[in-house]
C-alpha positions as CSV (number, residue, x, y, z in Angstrom):
1,M,0.0,0.0,0.0
2,G,3.0,2.3,0.0
3,G,2.4,3.5,-3.6
4,L,-1.2,4.2,-2.8
5,I,-0.4,6.2,0.3
6,S,2.3,8.1,-1.6
7,H,-0.3,9.0,-4.2
8,Y,-2.7,10.1,-1.5
9,A,0.0,12.2,0.4
10,I,0.9,14.4,-2.5
11,Y,-2.7,14.9,-3.6
12,Q,-3.9,15.6,-0.1
13,Y,-1.0,17.8,1.0
14,P,0.5,19.4,-2.1
15,E,1.7,22.3,0.1
16,V,4.0,19.8,1.9
17,F,4.9,17.4,-0.9
18,S,5.9,18.4,-4.4
19,K,7.4,15.1,-5.5
20,A,6.3,11.5,-5.1
21,I,7.7,8.1,-6.0
22,I,4.7,5.8,-6.5
23,F,5.9,2.2,-6.8
24,S,3.4,-0.6,-7.5
25,P,0.4,1.4,-6.6
26,S,-2.7,-0.6,-5.4
27,Y,-5.2,1.5,-7.3
28,W,-7.5,-1.5,-7.3
29,F,-7.9,-1.2,-3.5
30,S,-10.1,1.8,-3.5
31,Q,-12.4,3.3,-6.1
32,E,-12.2,6.6,-4.3
33,V,-8.7,7.3,-5.6
34,W,-10.1,8.1,-9.1
35,P,-12.6,10.9,-8.2
36,F,-10.2,12.2,-5.5
37,T,-7.4,12.5,-8.1
38,K,-9.7,14.3,-10.6
39,A,-11.1,16.7,-8.0
40,N,-7.6,17.7,-6.6
41,P,-5.3,18.6,-9.5
42,L,-1.7,19.0,-8.4
43,P,0.3,22.2,-8.9
44,T,1.9,22.0,-12.3
45,D,5.4,21.9,-10.9
46,S,4.7,18.7,-8.9
47,R,6.7,15.7,-10.1
48,L,5.4,12.1,-10.0
49,W,7.2,8.9,-10.8
50,L,4.8,6.0,-11.4
51,E,6.4,2.6,-11.6
52,I,4.7,-0.8,-12.0
53,G,6.1,-4.2,-12.8
54,K,4.9,-6.0,-15.9
55,K,4.5,-9.1,-13.8
56,E,2.0,-7.4,-11.5
57,G,-1.0,-8.4,-13.6
58,T,-4.0,-6.0,-13.8
59,A,-2.1,-3.4,-11.7
60,V,-0.4,-2.4,-14.9
61,D,-3.7,-1.5,-16.5
62,N,-4.7,0.6,-13.5
63,T,-1.4,2.4,-13.4
64,N,-1.7,3.2,-17.1
65,K,-5.3,4.5,-16.4
66,M,-4.1,6.6,-13.5
67,Y,-1.3,8.1,-15.7
68,E,-4.0,9.1,-18.3
69,T,-6.3,10.4,-15.5
70,I,-3.5,12.6,-14.1
71,L,-2.7,14.0,-17.5
72,A,-6.4,14.7,-18.0
73,T,-6.4,17.0,-14.9
74,G,-4.0,19.2,-16.8
75,H,-0.8,18.0,-15.2
76,P,2.1,18.5,-17.7
77,A,3.5,15.3,-19.2
78,T,7.0,16.7,-18.3
79,G,6.0,16.4,-14.6
80,I,5.2,12.7,-14.6
81,E,7.3,9.7,-15.5
82,K,5.5,6.4,-16.0
83,R,7.5,3.2,-16.2
84,V,6.5,-0.4,-16.8
85,D,9.4,-2.6,-15.8
86,P,9.3,-5.7,-18.0
87,E,10.9,-7.8,-15.3
88,G,9.2,-6.0,-12.4
89,E,7.3,-7.7,-9.7
90,H,5.6,-6.5,-6.5
91,N,8.7,-6.8,-4.3
92,E,11.6,-4.9,-2.8
93,A,14.1,-6.1,-5.4
94,S,12.1,-4.5,-8.2
95,W,11.7,-1.2,-6.3
96,R,15.4,-1.2,-5.3
97,R,16.3,-1.4,-9.0
98,Q,14.2,1.6,-9.8
99,F,14.9,3.8,-6.8
100,I,18.0,5.6,-8.0
101,P,16.6,6.5,-11.4
102,A,13.4,7.7,-9.7
103,I,15.2,9.9,-7.3
104,K,17.5,11.4,-10.0
105,W,14.5,12.1,-12.2
106,L,12.5,13.7,-9.4
107,F,15.3,16.0,-8.4
108,E,16.6,16.4,-12.0
109,V,20.1,15.1,-11.1
110,N,22.3,13.7,-13.9
């Protein structure tokens, strides 16, 4: 549920959080996340990293849908990075592999 709570945190408290790594989000867990996201557009300078593993089943479709939902709220495509890791699973090994690229992208570090 870490990805889902990260999503919630940046949307509920954009004055506190301007960046979020959202690994393996459980968007299937609550249908409330969809209207909540639509009703609370983020500031356009917010940065989101959405990451899902190809081996996570229907969670891939939900992550793709959320990416499109976020863009539909007017969030710029340059402020969101969505990755589907072809070897990714719902585990720490997958998240560890993507952590450094995510942090570098969020903070625009080369």
